[in-house]
C-alpha positions as CSV (number, residue, x, y, z in Angstrom):
1,X,3.0,-19.1,57.2
2,X,4.1,-19.6,53.5
3,X,7.6,-18.4,52.7
4,X,8.2,-16.4,49.5
5,X,11.7,-15.5,47.8
6,X,12.0,-13.0,44.8
7,X,14.9,-12.3,42.5
8,X,15.0,-9.4,40.2
9,X,16.7,-9.0,36.8
10,X,17.1,-6.0,34.7
11,X,16.4,-2.4,34.9
12,X,15.2,0.0,37.7
13,X,11.6,-0.2,36.5
14,X,11.8,-4.1,37.0
15,X,13.3,-3.3,40.6
16,X,10.5,-1.3,41.3
17,X,7.9,-4.0,40.2
18,X,9.8,-6.4,42.3
19,X,9.6,-4.6,45.4
20,X,6.0,-3.8,44.8
21,X,5.3,-7.6,44.4
22,X,7.3,-8.3,47.6
23,X,5.1,-5.7,49.5
24,X,2.1,-7.4,48.1
25,X,3.1,-10.8,49.3
26,X,4.2,-9.3,52.8
27,X,0.8,-7.5,53.0
28,X,-0.9,-11.1,52.5
29,X,0.9,-13.0,55.0
30,X,4.0,-14.2,53.2
31,X,7.2,-14.4,55.1
32,X,10.0,-13.2,52.7
33,X,13.4,-15.0,52.7
34,X,16.6,-14.6,50.6
35,X,16.4,-16.4,47.3
36,X,18.9,-19.1,48.2
37,X,16.7,-20.2,51.0
38,X,14.1,-22.8,51.0
39,X,10.8,-21.1,50.1
40,X,7.1,-22.2,49.1
41,X,6.9,-19.7,46.4
42,X,10.0,-18.3,43.9
43,X,9.3,-15.1,42.0
44,X,11.8,-14.4,39.3
45,X,10.9,-11.0,37.7
46,X,12.6,-11.5,34.4
47,X,14.6,-9.4,31.6
48,X,14.8,-9.6,28.0
49,X,17.0,-6.8,27.0
50,X,19.8,-9.0,25.7
51,X,20.6,-12.6,25.0
52,X,22.4,-12.7,28.3
53,X,19.4,-11.5,30.0
54,X,17.2,-14.3,28.7
55,X,19.8,-16.8,29.6
56,X,20.0,-15.5,33.3
57,X,16.3,-15.4,33.4
58,X,16.4,-19.1,32.4
59,X,19.1,-20.0,35.0
60,X,17.2,-18.3,38.0
61,X,13.9,-20.4,37.0
62,X,15.9,-23.4,37.0
63,X,17.9,-22.6,40.1
64,X,14.7,-22.1,42.1
65,X,13.2,-25.4,40.8
66,X,16.3,-27.2,41.9
67,X,16.4,-25.4,45.4
68,X,12.8,-26.7,46.1
69,X,11.2,-29.1,43.4
70,X,7.9,-28.6,45.3
71,X,7.7,-25.0,45.4
72,X,5.6,-22.7,43.0
73,X,7.8,-20.9,40.6
74,X,6.5,-17.8,39.3
75,X,8.2,-16.1,36.5
76,X,7.1,-12.6,35.5
77,X,8.1,-9.8,33.1
78,X,9.9,-9.3,29.9
79,X,11.4,-12.8,29.3
80,X,8.2,-14.7,29.8
81,X,6.2,-12.0,27.9
82,X,8.4,-12.3,24.9
83,X,8.4,-16.2,25.0
84,X,4.7,-16.4,25.4
85,X,4.4,-14.5,22.1
86,X,6.6,-17.0,20.5
87,X,4.8,-20.0,22.2
88,X,8.0,-21.4,23.8
89,X,7.6,-21.5,27.7
90,X,9.9,-23.3,30.1
91,X,8.2,-26.3,31.6
92,X,9.8,-25.5,35.0
93,X,7.5,-22.3,35.5
94,X,4.2,-23.0,37.3
95,X,2.8,-19.6,37.0
96,X,3.7,-17.2,34.1
97,X,2.8,-13.5,34.7
98,X,3.4,-11.2,31.7
99,X,3.8,-7.4,32.0
100,X,0.9,-5.4,33.1
101,X,-0.3,-8.4,35.3
102,X,2.1,-8.4,38.2
103,X,-0.3,-6.7,40.4
104,X,-2.4,-9.8,40.2
105,X,0.1,-12.2,41.7
106,X,-1.9,-12.7,45.0
107,X,-4.8,-13.8,43.1
108,X,-3.0,-16.1,40.9
109,X,-1.4,-17.8,43.9
110,X,-4.5,-18.2,45.7
111,X,-6.1,-19.7,42.6
112,X,-3.1,-21.9,42.2
113,X,-3.2,-23.3,45.7
114,X,-7.0,-23.6,45.8
115,X,-7.1,-25.7,42.6
116,X,-3.9,-27.4,43.0
117,X,-3.3,-26.8,39.4
118,X,-1.0,-29.5,37.7
119,X,-0.4,-27.6,34.4
120,X,1.2,-24.3,33.9
121,X,-1.0,-21.1,34.6
122,X,-0.7,-18.2,32.2
123,X,-1.7,-14.7,32.8
124,X,-0.3,-12.8,29.6
125,X,-2.2,-10.2,27.8
126,X,-1.4,-8.9,24.3
127,X,0.9,-6.1,25.7
128,X,1.0,-4.2,22.4
129,X,-2.8,-3.5,22.4
130,X,-3.3,-2.3,25.8
131,X,-3.5,1.3,27.2
132,X,-3.9,0.7,31.0
133,X,-1.1,1.7,33.3
134,X,-0.6,-1.1,35.7
135,X,-1.3,-0.2,39.3
136,X,1.6,-1.0,41.5
137,X,2.5,0.9,44.7
138,X,5.5,1.1,47.4
139,X,5.5,2.5,51.1
140,X,9.2,1.7,51.2
141,X,12.2,0.2,49.3
142,X,15.1,-1.8,49.7
143,X,17.2,1.3,49.9
144,X,16.9,3.4,53.1
145,X,17.5,6.8,51.7
146,X,16.8,6.8,48.1
147,X,13.5,5.5,46.4
148,X,13.2,4.7,42.7
149,X,9.6,5.3,41.4
150,X,8.1,3.9,38.3
151,X,6.1,6.5,36.6
152,X,5.9,5.4,32.8
153,X,5.8,2.0,31.0
154,X,6.2,1.0,27.3
155,X,8.1,2.4,24.3
156,X,7.0,3.7,20.9
157,X,10.3,4.2,19.5
158,X,11.2,0.7,18.1
159,X,15.0,1.0,17.8
160,X,16.1,-1.7,15.3
161,X,18.3,-3.4,18.0
162,X,15.6,-3.3,20.8
163,X,13.0,-6.0,21.8
164,X,11.5,-4.0,24.6
165,X,8.7,-2.3,22.8
166,X,7.5,-5.9,21.9
167,X,7.7,-7.1,25.7
168,X,6.5,-3.8,27.2
169,X,4.0,-2.5,24.6
170,X,3.0,1.1,24.1
171,X,3.6,4.4,26.0
172,X,1.4,4.3,29.2
173,X,1.9,6.7,32.0
174,X,1.0,7.0,35.8
175,X,-1.4,9.6,36.9
176,X,0.6,12.6,38.4
177,X,-1.7,12.5,41.5
178,X,-0.8,8.8,42.3
179,X,2.9,9.5,41.8
180,X,2.6,12.4,44.4
181,X,0.7,10.3,46.8
182,X,3.3,7.5,46.5
183,X,6.1,10.4,47.0
184,X,4.3,11.7,50.0
185,X,4.2,8.2,51.7
186,X,7.9,7.7,51.0
187,X,8.8,11.1,52.4
188,X,6.6,10.2,55.5
189,X,8.7,7.2,55.9
190,X,12.0,9.1,55.8
191,X,12.9,9.0,52.2
192,X,14.9,12.1,51.1
193,X,15.3,11.3,47.4
194,X,13.3,10.1,44.7
195,X,14.4,8.8,41.3
196,X,11.8,9.0,38.5
197,X,12.0,6.2,36.2
198,X,10.2,4.5,33.3
199,X,10.8,2.5,30.2
200,X,10.9,5.6,28.2
201,X,10.6,8.3,30.8
202,X,10.9,11.1,28.4
203,X,7.5,9.9,26.7
204,X,5.7,10.5,30.1
205,X,2.4,11.9,29.4
206,X,2.7,11.3,25.6
207,X,-0.9,9.7,25.3
208,X,-2.6,12.2,27.2
209,X,-3.9,14.8,24.5
210,X,-6.7,17.5,24.1
211,X,-9.3,17.6,21.2
212,X,-6.8,19.3,19.2
213,X,-4.2,16.6,19.5
214,X,-2.0,18.8,21.9
215,X,-0.1,16.9,24.9
216,X,-1.9,18.1,27.9
217,X,0.7,17.0,30.5
218,X,4.6,15.9,30.3
219,X,7.5,15.1,32.3
220,X,8.1,18.5,33.4
221,X,4.7,19.0,35.0
222,X,5.3,15.8,37.0
223,X,8.6,16.9,38.2
224,X,7.1,20.3,39.4
225,X,4.4,18.3,41.3
226,X,7.0,15.9,43.1
227,X,9.3,19.1,43.8
228,X,6.5,20.5,45.7
229,X,6.4,17.4,48.2
230,X,7.6,18.3,51.7
231,X,10.3,16.0,53.0
232,X,11.8,15.2,49.8
233,X,15.1,16.9,49.3
234,X,16.4,15.7,46.0
235,X,14.9,14.6,42.8
236,X,16.9,12.5,40.3
237,X,15.8,11.5,36.8
238,X,16.3,8.2,34.8
239,X,17.5,7.7,31.5
240,X,16.3,10.7,29.0
241,X,16.1,10.9,25.3
242,X,18.1,13.9,24.0
243,X,15.1,15.5,22.1
244,X,13.4,16.1,25.5
245,X,16.0,18.5,26.4
246,X,14.7,22.0,25.2
247,X,15.7,25.4,26.3
248,X,12.4,25.5,28.2
249,X,13.2,22.0,29.8
250,X,16.7,22.8,30.9
251,X,15.9,26.3,32.0
252,X,12.8,25.2,34.0
253,X,14.7,22.3,35.7
254,X,17.5,24.8,36.8
255,X,14.9,26.7,38.6
256,X,14.0,23.8,40.8
257,X,16.7,23.4,43.6
258,X,15.8,19.9,44.4
259,X,16.8,18.7,41.0
260,X,19.8,16.5,40.8
261,X,22.3,18.0,38.0
262,X,22.9,14.2,36.9
263,X,21.6,13.6,33.5
264,X,21.5,10.1,31.5
265,X,21.3,11.1,27.9
266,X,21.0,7.7,26.1
267,X,23.3,8.2,22.9
268,X,24.2,4.6,21.6
269,X,26.5,5.7,18.9
270,X,28.3,9.1,17.9
271,X,28.1,8.3,14.2
272,X,25.2,9.5,12.2
273,X,25.3,6.7,9.9
274,X,25.1,4.1,12.8
275,X,22.3,6.1,14.6
276,X,20.0,6.0,11.3
277,X,20.4,2.3,11.2
278,X,19.5,2.1,14.8
279,X,16.5,4.2,14.2
280,X,17.5,6.5,17.0
281,X,15.7,9.9,15.4
282,X,18.6,12.2,16.0
283,X,22.1,12.9,14.8
284,X,25.2,13.6,16.8
285,X,24.9,17.5,16.1
286,X,21.4,17.7,17.7
287,X,22.8,15.4,20.8
288,X,25.8,17.9,21.3
289,X,23.3,20.8,21.2
290,X,21.3,19.1,24.1
291,X,24.5,18.4,26.3
292,X,25.4,22.2,25.9
293,X,22.0,23.2,26.9
294,X,22.4,21.3,30.1
295,X,25.7,22.7,30.7
296,X,24.2,26.2,29.9
297,X,21.8,26.2,32.8
298,X,23.7,23.8,35.3
299,X,27.2,24.3,36.6
300,X,29.3,21.1,35.9
301,X,26.4,18.6,35.8
302,X,27.4,15.2,35.7
303,X,26.4,13.9,32.0
304,X,26.4,9.9,31.6
305,X,25.4,7.9,28.6
306,X,25.0,4.5,26.9
307,X,26.9,3.5,23.8
308,X,26.8,0.4,21.7
309,X,29.8,-0.9,19.9
310,X,29.9,-3.6,17.1
311,X,26.5,-2.6,15.6
312,X,25.8,-4.3,12.3
313,X,27.8,-2.9,9.5
314,X,29.8,-0.5,11.7
315,X,32.9,0.1,9.9
316,X,36.3,1.2,11.6
317,X,35.8,4.5,10.4
318,X,32.2,4.6,12.0
319,X,33.6,3.5,15.2
320,X,36.3,5.9,15.1
321,X,33.7,8.6,14.6
322,X,31.6,7.4,17.4
323,X,34.6,7.3,19.8
324,X,35.9,10.7,18.7
325,X,32.5,12.1,19.4
326,X,32.2,10.5,22.9
327,X,35.6,11.9,23.6
328,X,34.6,15.4,22.6
329,X,31.4,15.5,24.9
330,X,33.4,14.8,28.0
331,X,30.8,12.6,29.9
332,X,31.3,11.8,33.5
333,X,30.6,8.0,32.9
334,X,29.9,6.0,29.6
335,X,28.2,2.6,29.9
336,X,29.8,0.4,27.0
337,X,27.5,-2.4,25.5
338,X,28.8,-4.9,22.8
339,X,26.0,-5.3,20.2
340,X,23.9,-8.2,21.0
341,X,21.6,-9.8,18.3
342,X,18.1,-10.1,19.7
343,X,15.7,-12.4,17.9
344,X,12.8,-10.7,16.7
345,X,14.5,-7.2,15.8
346,X,15.3,-5.8,12.6
347,X,19.1,-5.4,13.4
348,X,19.4,-9.2,14.1
349,X,18.4,-9.6,10.2
350,X,20.9,-7.1,8.9
351,X,23.8,-7.9,7.0
352,X,27.5,-7.1,8.3
353,X,27.3,-8.7,11.8
354,X,30.3,-7.7,13.6
355,X,32.7,-10.6,14.9
356,X,32.7,-11.1,18.7
357,X,36.4,-10.4,18.9
358,X,36.1,-7.2,16.9
359,X,33.4,-5.9,19.5
360,X,35.4,-6.9,22.3
361,X,38.6,-4.8,21.0
362,X,36.0,-1.9,20.4
363,X,34.7,-2.2,23.7
364,X,38.2,-2.2,25.3
365,X,38.9,1.0,23.6
366,X,35.8,2.7,25.0
367,X,36.4,1.4,28.6
368,X,39.7,3.2,28.6
369,X,38.2,6.3,27.3
370,X,35.6,6.1,30.1
371,X,38.4,5.5,32.6
372,X,39.9,8.5,31.6
373,X,36.9,10.7,31.4
374,X,35.8,9.6,34.9
375,X,39.2,10.8,36.3
376,X,38.9,14.1,34.5
377,X,35.5,14.9,35.8
378,X,36.0,13.8,39.3
379,X,39.4,15.9,39.5
380,X,37.5,18.9,38.6
381,X,35.7,18.4,42.1
382,X,38.8,18.7,44.2
383,X,39.1,21.6,46.3
384,X,35.3,21.9,46.3
385,X,32.6,21.4,49.1
386,X,29.9,18.9,48.0
387,X,26.6,17.9,49.7
388,X,26.5,14.1,50.3
389,X,23.4,12.2,51.2
390,X,24.9,9.2,53.2
391,X,23.4,5.9,52.8
392,X,25.2,2.9,54.0
393,X,28.5,1.5,55.9
394,X,31.0,-0.3,53.5
395,X,34.5,-1.9,53.9
396,X,37.5,-1.1,51.8
397,X,41.1,-2.6,52.3
398,X,40.1,-3.5,55.9
399,X,38.8,0.1,56.8
400,X,35.1,0.9,57.5
401,X,33.3,3.9,55.7
402,X,30.1,5.4,55.4
403,X,29.2,6.0,51.9
404,X,26.7,8.3,50.2
405,X,26.3,10.2,46.8
406,X,26.3,13.8,45.9
407,X,23.7,15.3,43.5
408,X,25.9,14.3,40.6
409,X,26.0,10.9,41.8
410,X,29.8,11.0,42.8
411,X,30.0,8.2,45.6
412,X,31.9,9.7,48.5
413,X,33.3,7.8,51.6
414,X,34.2,8.9,54.9
415,X,36.1,6.9,57.4
416,X,33.5,5.8,60.2
417,X,33.1,3.0,62.6
418,X,29.6,0.9,62.5
419,X,28.8,2.1,66.0
420,X,28.7,5.9,64.6
421,X,26.8,5.0,61.5
422,X,23.4,6.5,62.8
423,X,25.1,9.9,62.9
424,X,25.5,9.7,59.3
425,X,23.1,7.4,57.4
426,X,20.1,9.3,55.7
427,X,21.9,12.6,56.8
428,X,23.0,15.3,54.3
429,X,26.3,16.8,55.1
430,X,28.7,19.0,53.4
431,X,32.1,17.4,52.7
432,X,35.3,18.9,51.1
433,X,36.8,16.8,48.4
434,X,40.8,17.1,49.0
435,X,41.7,13.7,47.3
436,X,40.4,11.4,44.7
437,X,40.6,8.7,47.3
438,X,37.5,10.1,48.9
439,X,35.5,9.1,45.6
440,X,34.5,5.5,45.8
441,X,33.8,3.1,42.8
C-alpha cells in the first residue's frame, strides 16, 4: 500500500479541495500519513494570494523533496497555476496540477507510476477560458462538527492588488442539487453545521441567465435549499461582498432560523480614494448601509472584515480616514493585512509604494483598535445565554476545556475532563456567559 501525505496552504476553498483529494486517495487504496512522515506521494495544495504564500508554497515543495528524495511530489493549485502561466516551474515538482484539474489526481498518479515518467508532468489548463465547475465531493471533513463546502470558484472582480482572478479564472458555480446532495451526506455522518464558501461567494449563480440575460439562481436560492436539509442545525456563510446585502437579502436570511448571524463583509479600506485605486466598486457610505441593514434584521450580529494598510499612495490622511471608518462600524473582528506587492497586478506597478516600516506602524494601530472592538463586542454578551456547538477538547493554563462556537462565532470554553468529552462534543448546549474568561481566543 502506497503512503500519501497532504499539506494545504491558503483559504477554506483550498482546504476543501485538499480534503477532497485526500478522500480520492483513500478510496483508491492509499494510506494517509502526516506530512512530516515518510511517504511515497506528497501533495501540496499551494496558494498565491501574497508573496509570502508563494514562498511558503516553495518551502513545502522543497521540504517534501528533502524528506524523501524518491517520492512523487505533486504541487496543485494557485501558485503552480500562476507559475505555469509565467513558464517558471520548480524542478522539484514531479506532477503539476493546475486549478480545475485536482479531480484528476488519481489518473495522473497512475500514469506517472505506470510510465515511470522521468520529466515533470503538467496538467494545467487556460483557467481564464473555462466555464466548467470542477466536480469534487466530500463525505466527511477533518473537523468533526462543522463542514466547509466549496460551492463556487473564480472571480470577475479584478481588484488591482489581487492575483486570484488570474489563478482561479472566471466565476463558476456548483449546481444547487449537487450541493444539497453533499449536505445530506454530511448530515447523515453527524455534521450539524455547514459553511458555504467560494472564491467569490457572492457571485454564486452569476453565470446562469435566462434568454433575457436575467440571473436565474443566486446565493439566496442555494441557502434556502441547504436550509431544508434535515439534520443540519446551522448554516454559516463565507466572505461576502457588500453589494449582495440588499434589503431583500437581509430580510430573507433573517427568516431562516439556521442562519448564523456572523457576516464577514470584505472592506479593504474605509477611504473612498483608496477603494477607487483598489477597484473595489463601492464606497464607504454604501458599505455602511449594508452593515446597518444586517443590524436592522439581526440582533447583535457579529460583523467581521478585512482591511489592507499601506496600499500604494495611501497618505496619512487616507489611512486615518480608513481607521476612523473601521472605528465607527464597530466590527467584532478586523483582519489586518499589510499590502503585499503581487507580480502581475496593476497595484504592483503603481507609484507611491509605502515603506515596510510605515505599513507595520499602521498595522499596529489597526491591531490595537481591533483588540478594543473585540473586547467591547464580547462584553455585550455578558449576562446572556448563548447556544454553543461544542467541537473539541483543548488545554489552557494546565486546565482542560471543551470548546465550541456560538452562532456569532464566539469561541466558548467550559471546564471538562477528557473522559467526559463525549457528553459535550457535537452537542448544542445553552451556556450563560458570566465572564470574559469563558471566551477563548
